[in-house]
C-alpha positions in Angstrom: 3.7 34.5 -96.5 4.8 31.1 -97.9 8.4 31.9 -97.0 7.4 32.6 -93.4 5.6 29.2 -93.2 8.6 27.4 -94.6 10.9 29.0 -92.0 8.4 28.3 -89.2 8.1 24.6 -90.3 11.9 24.3 -90.4 12.2 25.7 -86.9 9.6 23.3 -85.6 11.3 20.4 -87.3 14.7 21.4 -85.9 13.2 21.6 -82.4 11.6 18.1 -82.8 15.0 16.5 -83.7 17.2 18.7 -81.5 19.9 17.0 -79.6 19.7 16.6 -75.9 22.4 18.3 -73.7 24.2 16.5 -71.0 26.1 17.6 -67.9 29.2 15.4 -67.8 32.1 15.2 -65.4 35.6 14.3 -66.6 37.1 11.5 -64.5 40.7 12.9 -64.6 40.1 16.7 -64.2 36.9 16.4 -62.1 35.4 19.3 -64.0 31.9 19.4 -65.3 30.9 20.6 -68.7 27.8 20.7 -71.0 28.0 18.6 -74.1 25.5 17.8 -76.9 26.5 14.2 -77.4 25.9 11.4 -75.0 29.2 10.2 -73.6 30.3 6.8 -74.9 33.6 6.5 -73.0 34.5 5.9 -69.4 36.5 9.1 -69.1 33.4 11.2 -68.8 30.1 10.3 -67.1 26.7 12.0 -67.0 26.2 13.7 -63.6 23.1 13.0 -61.6 20.1 13.4 -63.9 22.1 15.6 -66.2 20.0 15.3 -69.4 18.4 18.5 -70.6 16.4 19.8 -73.6 18.4 23.0 -74.0 21.9 24.1 -73.4 20.7 26.9 -71.1 18.8 24.4 -69.0 21.9 22.2 -68.8 24.1 25.2 -67.8 21.6 26.2 -65.1 21.3 22.6 -63.8 25.0 22.2 -63.7 25.2 25.1 -61.2 23.0 23.2 -58.8 24.8 19.9 -58.9 27.0 19.5 -55.8 29.6 17.4 -57.6 30.0 20.3 -60.1 30.1 23.1 -57.7 32.7 21.7 -55.3 35.6 21.8 -57.8 
């Protein structure tokens, strides 16, 4: 039982500090991708409101972003 509580606590802590996911567009290739680190260069930019809590949400969101679907 204690082992289960430790695992559950670890999962909750991991979710609390989980990285955000970003839909970014590469300036040279014009392709969109999902990344887990906020871009710090000018070669990639966050698309629209492309910040999500999970990778799955980011991938789904990317499919609806016009700039990402017109490649």
